[in-house]
C-alpha positions as CSV (number, residue, x, y, z in Angstrom):
1,X,177.0,1.7,128.0
2,X,179.1,0.2,125.1
3,X,178.0,3.3,122.8
4,X,180.4,5.6,124.7
5,X,183.4,3.5,123.4
6,X,182.3,3.4,119.7
7,X,184.6,5.9,117.7
8,X,182.8,8.9,116.5
9,X,183.3,7.9,112.8
10,X,181.2,4.6,113.5
11,X,178.7,6.1,115.9
12,X,176.2,7.1,113.2
13,X,176.4,3.6,112.0
14,X,175.5,2.5,115.6
15,X,172.8,4.8,116.0
16,X,171.1,3.9,112.8
17,X,171.2,0.3,113.9
18,X,169.4,1.6,117.2
19,X,166.8,3.5,115.2
20,X,166.1,0.7,112.9
21,X,165.5,-2.1,115.7
22,X,163.5,0.2,117.9
23,X,161.3,1.1,115.0
24,X,160.5,-2.4,113.7
25,X,161.4,-4.9,116.3
26,X,161.6,-7.7,113.9
27,X,164.4,-7.7,111.0
28,X,164.7,-10.3,108.5
29,X,166.7,-11.0,105.4
30,X,164.2,-8.9,103.3
31,X,162.3,-6.8,105.9
32,X,162.3,-3.9,106.0
33,X,165.0,-4.0,103.3
34,X,168.0,-6.1,102.4
35,X,170.5,-3.8,104.2
36,X,168.9,-3.8,107.4
37,X,169.8,-7.3,108.8
38,X,173.5,-6.9,108.2
39,X,173.6,-3.6,109.9
40,X,172.1,-4.9,113.0
41,X,174.1,-8.1,113.0
42,X,177.3,-5.8,112.6
43,X,176.4,-4.1,116.1
44,X,174.7,-7.1,117.7
45,X,177.1,-7.2,120.7
46,X,176.6,-3.6,121.6
47,X,173.0,-3.3,120.7
48,X,172.4,-6.3,123.0
49,X,174.0,-4.8,125.9
50,X,172.9,-1.2,125.6
51,X,169.2,-1.8,124.7
52,X,169.0,-4.1,127.7
53,X,170.9,-1.6,130.1
54,X,168.9,1.4,128.9
55,X,165.5,0.1,128.2
56,X,165.3,-3.3,129.6
57,X,164.7,-4.8,125.9
58,X,166.1,-7.9,125.2
59,X,167.7,-8.5,121.7
60,X,168.0,-11.8,119.8
61,X,169.8,-12.1,116.8
62,X,170.3,-15.3,114.5
63,X,171.7,-15.6,111.0
64,X,168.2,-14.8,109.2
65,X,166.4,-12.8,112.0
66,X,166.9,-10.0,114.4
67,X,164.0,-9.8,117.2
68,X,163.7,-7.0,119.9
69,X,161.5,-8.0,122.7
70,X,160.1,-4.7,124.0
71,X,158.6,-4.1,127.4
72,X,155.4,-2.0,127.9
73,X,154.6,0.0,130.9
74,X,151.0,0.8,130.1
75,X,148.4,0.2,127.1
76,X,148.8,2.8,124.1
77,X,145.2,3.0,122.3
78,X,147.1,4.6,119.5
79,X,149.5,1.7,118.8
80,X,149.0,-1.3,116.6
81,X,149.7,-2.4,112.8
82,X,148.2,-1.5,109.9
83,X,147.7,-2.9,106.1
84,X,150.1,-2.2,103.4
85,X,148.0,0.5,102.4
86,X,148.2,2.1,106.0
87,X,144.6,1.2,107.2
88,X,144.8,0.2,110.8
89,X,143.9,-3.5,111.6
90,X,140.6,-4.2,113.2
91,X,139.7,-6.9,115.6
92,X,139.2,-9.4,112.8
93,X,142.2,-8.9,110.9
94,X,144.3,-9.3,114.2
95,X,142.5,-12.7,114.8
96,X,143.1,-14.0,111.2
97,X,146.9,-12.9,111.9
98,X,147.1,-14.7,115.1
99,X,145.3,-18.1,113.7
100,X,147.5,-17.8,110.7
101,X,150.4,-17.8,112.7
102,X,149.1,-20.8,114.8
103,X,148.5,-22.6,111.4
104,X,152.0,-21.8,109.9
105,X,153.8,-23.3,113.1
106,X,152.1,-26.4,112.3
107,X,152.7,-26.5,108.7
108,X,155.6,-28.0,106.4
109,X,157.8,-25.9,104.2
110,X,154.9,-24.7,101.8
111,X,151.4,-24.0,102.0
112,X,148.6,-22.7,99.8
113,X,146.4,-19.7,100.3
114,X,143.3,-21.8,100.4
115,X,144.7,-24.3,102.6
116,X,145.8,-21.7,105.1
117,X,142.3,-20.1,105.0
118,X,140.8,-23.8,105.8
119,X,142.8,-23.9,108.7
120,X,142.2,-20.6,109.9
121,X,138.4,-20.9,109.4
122,X,138.6,-24.1,111.3
123,X,140.3,-22.6,114.5
124,X,138.0,-19.6,114.2
125,X,135.0,-21.8,114.9
126,X,136.5,-22.0,118.6
127,X,136.6,-18.4,119.2
128,X,133.4,-16.7,120.0
129,X,132.7,-13.8,117.6
130,X,135.5,-14.7,115.0
131,X,134.5,-16.3,111.8
132,X,136.1,-16.8,108.2
133,X,133.6,-17.7,105.3
134,X,135.4,-18.0,102.2
135,X,132.1,-16.9,100.3
136,X,132.1,-13.4,102.0
137,X,134.3,-10.9,100.2
138,X,134.9,-8.7,103.5
139,X,136.3,-11.9,105.2
140,X,138.7,-12.9,102.3
141,X,140.1,-9.2,102.1
142,X,140.4,-9.2,105.7
143,X,142.3,-12.5,105.5
144,X,144.4,-11.4,102.6
145,X,145.5,-8.4,104.5
146,X,146.9,-10.5,107.5
147,X,148.7,-12.5,104.8
148,X,150.0,-9.8,103.2
149,X,151.3,-8.4,106.5
150,X,153.2,-11.7,107.2
151,X,154.6,-11.8,103.7
152,X,156.1,-8.3,104.1
153,X,157.9,-9.4,107.0
154,X,159.3,-12.6,105.3
155,X,157.3,-15.2,107.2
156,X,156.0,-16.6,104.1
157,X,157.2,-15.8,100.5
158,X,154.9,-15.9,97.3
159,X,156.0,-19.0,95.3
160,X,153.4,-19.1,92.8
161,X,150.0,-17.5,92.1
162,X,148.2,-14.4,93.3
163,X,146.6,-13.7,96.5
164,X,144.5,-10.9,94.9
165,X,142.9,-13.2,92.4
166,X,142.0,-15.5,95.4
167,X,140.4,-12.6,97.2
168,X,138.1,-11.6,94.1
169,X,137.2,-15.3,93.3
170,X,138.6,-18.3,95.7
171,X,137.1,-20.5,92.9
172,X,139.5,-19.1,90.1
173,X,142.4,-17.6,92.3
174,X,145.3,-19.3,94.3
175,X,148.5,-18.8,95.8
176,X,151.5,-20.8,97.1
177,X,153.7,-19.6,99.8
178,X,157.2,-20.8,101.2
179,X,157.3,-20.7,105.0
180,X,160.3,-19.3,106.9
181,X,159.9,-21.2,110.0
182,X,162.6,-19.0,111.9
183,X,160.6,-16.0,111.4
184,X,157.4,-17.5,112.2
185,X,158.9,-18.5,115.6
186,X,160.5,-15.0,116.1
187,X,157.2,-13.2,115.4
188,X,154.9,-14.3,118.4
189,X,157.0,-14.5,121.6
190,X,154.8,-13.2,124.5
191,X,156.7,-12.7,127.7
192,X,154.3,-14.8,129.4
193,X,152.0,-17.8,128.8
194,X,148.6,-16.1,127.7
195,X,146.6,-18.9,129.0
196,X,147.9,-18.3,132.3
197,X,146.7,-14.7,132.4
198,X,143.3,-13.3,133.7
199,X,144.3,-9.7,133.2
200,X,146.2,-7.9,130.2
201,X,148.3,-6.4,133.2
202,X,150.4,-9.5,133.2
203,X,152.0,-8.4,129.8
204,X,153.0,-5.0,131.2
205,X,156.3,-4.2,133.0
206,X,154.3,-4.1,136.3
207,X,153.3,-7.6,135.7
208,X,156.8,-8.8,136.5
209,X,155.9,-8.3,140.2
210,X,152.9,-10.8,140.2
211,X,154.9,-13.3,142.3
212,X,155.9,-10.4,144.6
213,X,153.1,-7.8,144.9
214,X,155.2,-6.2,147.9
215,X,158.1,-5.5,145.8
216,X,159.1,-1.8,145.3
217,X,160.8,-0.4,141.9
218,X,164.3,0.5,142.1
219,X,166.1,3.9,140.8
220,X,167.6,2.0,137.8
221,X,164.3,0.6,136.7
222,X,162.5,3.8,137.0
223,X,165.3,5.5,134.8
224,X,164.6,2.5,132.5
225,X,160.8,3.3,132.3
226,X,161.3,7.0,131.6
227,X,163.8,6.2,128.7
228,X,161.2,4.0,127.3
229,X,158.7,6.6,127.6
230,X,160.9,9.1,125.8
231,X,161.3,6.9,122.5
232,X,157.6,5.7,122.9
233,X,155.8,8.9,123.2
234,X,156.2,12.0,121.0
235,X,156.3,14.3,123.9
236,X,156.6,13.3,127.7
237,X,155.2,15.8,129.9
238,X,156.4,15.8,133.6
239,X,152.9,16.2,134.8
240,X,152.2,12.7,133.5
241,X,154.7,11.0,135.7
242,X,155.0,10.3,139.3
243,X,157.7,11.9,141.6
244,X,160.3,9.3,141.2
245,X,159.7,9.5,137.4
246,X,159.7,13.3,137.1
247,X,162.9,13.5,138.9
248,X,164.7,11.0,136.6
249,X,163.3,13.0,133.7
250,X,164.6,16.3,135.2
251,X,168.2,14.8,135.4
252,X,170.3,15.7,132.2
253,X,171.8,12.1,131.8
254,X,168.4,10.5,131.3
255,X,167.7,12.1,128.0
256,X,171.4,12.3,127.2
257,X,171.7,8.6,127.4
258,X,168.9,8.2,124.8
259,X,170.3,10.8,122.5
260,X,173.6,9.1,122.6
261,X,171.9,5.8,121.6
262,X,169.5,7.0,119.1
263,X,171.2,10.1,117.5
264,X,168.0,12.1,118.3
265,X,168.0,15.5,119.8
266,X,166.2,16.3,123.1
267,X,164.2,19.4,123.5
268,X,163.9,20.1,127.2
269,X,161.4,22.8,128.5
270,X,159.9,23.1,132.0
271,X,156.9,20.9,131.1
272,X,158.8,18.0,129.8
273,X,161.2,16.6,127.1
274,X,160.5,15.7,123.3
275,X,163.0,14.0,121.2
276,X,163.3,15.3,117.7
277,X,163.8,12.8,114.9
278,X,165.7,15.0,112.1
279,X,166.4,11.7,110.4
280,X,162.8,10.7,109.9
281,X,163.7,7.0,110.5
282,X,162.1,6.6,113.9
283,X,158.9,8.6,114.1
284,X,155.9,6.7,112.9
285,X,154.3,10.1,111.9
286,X,156.2,12.8,110.6
287,X,154.9,16.4,111.2
288,X,155.0,18.8,109.8
289,X,154.2,16.3,107.0
290,X,152.5,16.3,103.4
291,X,149.0,15.5,102.8
292,X,145.7,17.5,103.3
293,X,145.2,16.1,106.9
294,X,148.8,17.0,107.9
295,X,148.6,20.6,106.3
296,X,145.4,21.2,108.0
297,X,146.6,20.2,111.3
298,X,149.8,22.6,111.1
299,X,147.5,25.4,110.1
300,X,145.1,24.6,113.0
301,X,148.2,24.4,115.3
302,X,149.2,27.8,114.3
303,X,145.7,29.2,114.8
304,X,145.4,27.7,118.2
305,X,148.5,29.0,119.3
306,X,147.7,32.4,118.1
307,X,144.3,32.2,120.2
308,X,146.2,31.2,123.2
309,X,148.7,34.1,122.5
310,X,145.7,36.4,122.9
311,X,144.9,35.4,126.2
312,X,148.1,34.4,127.5
313,X,151.9,34.2,126.9
314,X,153.9,31.9,124.6
315,X,157.7,32.2,125.1
316,X,160.5,29.9,124.2
317,X,158.2,27.1,123.5
318,X,156.6,27.2,126.9
319,X,152.7,27.9,127.1
320,X,152.0,29.7,130.4
321,X,148.7,30.1,131.7
322,X,147.5,33.5,131.1
323,X,143.7,33.2,131.6
324,X,141.9,36.2,129.8
325,X,139.2,34.9,127.7
326,X,140.2,31.1,128.0
327,X,139.2,28.6,130.5
328,X,141.9,26.7,132.2
329,X,141.2,23.2,133.3
330,X,143.4,20.0,134.1
331,X,144.0,17.1,132.0
332,X,141.2,14.6,132.2
333,X,141.7,11.5,134.3
334,X,144.0,8.7,133.2
335,X,142.1,6.4,130.8
336,X,144.5,3.5,131.2
337,X,142.7,1.6,133.9
338,X,139.5,1.7,132.1
339,X,141.4,0.6,128.8
340,X,142.8,-2.3,130.8
341,X,139.5,-3.3,132.1
342,X,137.8,-3.1,128.6
343,X,140.6,-5.4,127.4
344,X,140.4,-7.8,130.2
345,X,136.5,-8.1,129.6
346,X,137.3,-9.2,126.1
347,X,139.6,-12.1,127.4
348,X,137.7,-15.7,126.7
349,X,137.5,-17.2,130.1
350,X,137.2,-20.6,128.2
351,X,140.8,-19.9,127.1
352,X,142.3,-19.5,130.4
353,X,144.0,-22.5,132.2
354,X,142.6,-21.8,135.9
355,X,145.0,-24.2,137.4
356,X,147.9,-22.1,136.6
357,X,146.0,-18.9,136.1
358,X,147.5,-15.7,138.0
359,X,145.2,-13.0,139.5
360,X,145.5,-9.3,138.4
361,X,149.1,-8.2,139.5
362,X,149.4,-5.4,141.9
363,X,151.4,-2.4,140.5
364,X,154.8,-2.0,142.4
365,X,155.3,1.2,144.1
366,X,158.5,3.1,143.4
367,X,161.0,2.8,146.4
368,X,160.9,6.0,148.4
369,X,157.9,7.7,147.1
370,X,155.6,9.5,149.4
371,X,152.1,9.9,147.9
372,X,150.8,11.7,150.9
373,X,151.6,15.0,149.2
374,X,150.4,15.3,145.7
375,X,151.7,17.8,143.1
376,X,149.0,20.3,142.3
377,X,147.4,19.5,138.7
378,X,148.4,21.7,135.8
379,X,146.0,23.7,134.1
380,X,145.8,24.0,130.2
381,X,143.7,26.3,128.0
382,X,140.4,25.1,126.8
383,X,139.7,25.9,123.0
384,X,136.1,25.3,122.4
385,X,134.3,23.3,119.7
386,X,132.5,26.6,118.4
387,X,135.8,28.2,117.8
388,X,137.6,25.2,116.2
389,X,134.7,24.8,113.7
390,X,134.7,28.4,112.9
391,X,138.3,28.6,112.4
392,X,138.6,25.4,110.2
393,X,135.8,26.8,108.2
394,X,137.9,29.8,107.6
395,X,141.0,27.8,106.7
396,X,139.1,25.5,104.2
397,X,137.6,28.6,102.5
398,X,141.2,29.9,102.2
399,X,143.3,27.0,101.3
400,X,140.5,24.3,100.4
401,X,141.4,24.2,96.9
402,X,144.9,22.9,97.9
403,X,143.3,20.1,99.6
404,X,142.5,16.4,98.1
405,X,139.1,16.4,96.5
406,X,137.9,14.0,99.1
407,X,138.5,16.4,101.8
408,X,137.0,19.3,100.0
409,X,133.8,17.5,99.9
410,X,134.2,16.4,103.7
411,X,135.4,19.4,105.6
412,X,134.1,17.9,108.9
413,X,135.8,15.0,108.3
414,X,139.1,16.6,107.5
415,X,138.9,18.7,110.9
416,X,138.2,15.5,112.9
417,X,141.2,13.7,111.1
418,X,143.5,16.9,111.8
419,X,142.5,17.0,115.4
420,X,143.1,13.2,115.8
421,X,146.6,13.9,114.5
422,X,147.3,16.6,116.8
423,X,146.0,14.4,119.9
424,X,148.1,11.5,118.6
425,X,151.2,14.0,118.5
426,X,150.4,14.8,122.0
427,X,149.9,18.6,121.2
428,X,146.2,18.6,122.4
429,X,143.8,16.5,124.2
430,X,140.4,16.0,123.1
431,X,137.8,16.6,126.0
432,X,134.0,17.2,125.8
433,X,133.3,20.6,124.3
434,X,136.8,21.2,122.9
435,X,140.5,20.4,123.1
436,X,143.0,21.2,126.0
437,X,146.2,22.8,124.4
438,X,149.3,21.2,125.7
439,X,152.8,22.9,126.0
440,X,154.4,21.5,123.0
441,X,151.8,23.2,120.5
442,X,153.6,26.4,121.1
443,X,156.5,24.9,119.0
444,X,154.3,25.4,115.8
445,X,153.3,29.0,116.4
446,X,153.6,31.6,113.7
447,X,153.0,29.3,110.8
448,X,153.5,30.7,107.4
449,X,151.8,29.6,104.3
450,X,152.8,29.8,100.7
451,X,150.3,28.7,98.0
452,X,152.5,27.5,94.7
453,X,150.5,27.8,91.7
454,X,150.8,24.9,89.2
455,X,151.8,25.6,85.7
456,X,148.8,24.7,83.4
457,X,150.8,23.9,80.5
458,X,152.7,21.0,82.5
459,X,149.5,19.6,84.0
460,X,148.5,16.7,82.1
461,X,145.1,16.2,83.8
462,X,143.9,19.8,85.0
463,X,140.4,18.7,85.5
464,X,141.4,15.8,87.8
465,X,143.6,17.8,90.3
466,X,144.0,21.0,92.1
467,X,145.6,24.0,90.6
468,X,147.5,24.8,93.8
469,X,149.3,23.1,96.6
470,X,150.2,24.2,100.0
471,X,153.7,24.2,101.3
């Protein structure tokens, strides 16, 4: 890797460029900030070589854009984009975004918001279940969210008007946008022609073997697969990997290569590896973090760790199965195949060009893997829903005044959001009847709480806010 030959005084700059392009995948003159593109362009040669060698990612850099074409090994139900207010895109917004990109690709140098809406509405009539009606406020809001997403990334730039006024009243409001064709072109570049696919597997790394289903995966590709998982998942557990992948994860050089490229620090335990982002510039979720949900999640993590400590042993970040008082069960079956089936069921058959369509590709086997002898399933403590509800109630009683008003009125919703966050971070797995505790949760045992009282003399609106905050 070229990173090994970079002088130590410049290595931090290179690692910032790696984290930047791994986080955003698309960098333009204005997105994510004006300093981003010059940084990526400075290290373009090294980035192009090392990202391809380490992860199998292809980087294209032009004068106005830098686009990283990543490789997905599996579908991630938690992945996706969001609005400027951090609300996850729903199916309607994704549809509007795709149709808007298609319309912009055929447009000139400028387009008005109402004209773009007309194009999207016309194309939407050809897709079952998709409709854009300008007289419906919900449709207008969803469409403006998709337009704002494009605007934030520099595909279009507001030249005049106000999209918000159009969303409020399309008869009064209007907006005019300049189109950056280079960004529009860079945004949507699927690895395969979508009209030739009958299954979403064709977009995954395994789909590369569709023309040769008998091929096997070499050691270099297995290592790339493990490195991709290290930067894509909060924690990579060995039990989630097959034997060949687990062997690569156990090799010190696998995580060391990722550390060199990204500047992250690898925490290695018997159960797996986690990359710690002390810079806060690669992780999409910071934990511990601010806000009521993150605060309750941290408190709950400490309480769950204490509960497991009573029943077993927690040492050096490793959760060992003790058993007394807690049921030990394996992880539920992998839901990836079910997710693939659900996505495939939504593919419009009319949109598939049958003459060139390929069947569901077979997943190639790693070379030299003997599946006759499977590893025993690891067991994890089960924390039941009743205990969780009782513990959350105690935490809300003790610290509820520090939470936002909306969550004080909805403790059940706050508990669900906190558990969702812990699951997203791969600290627990939700199962019927409770949650399974994963080893990385031990990192947050022994949580200490400090409640800072606010000075009422400097609180301008004491009636509208809490008088204490959690830290």
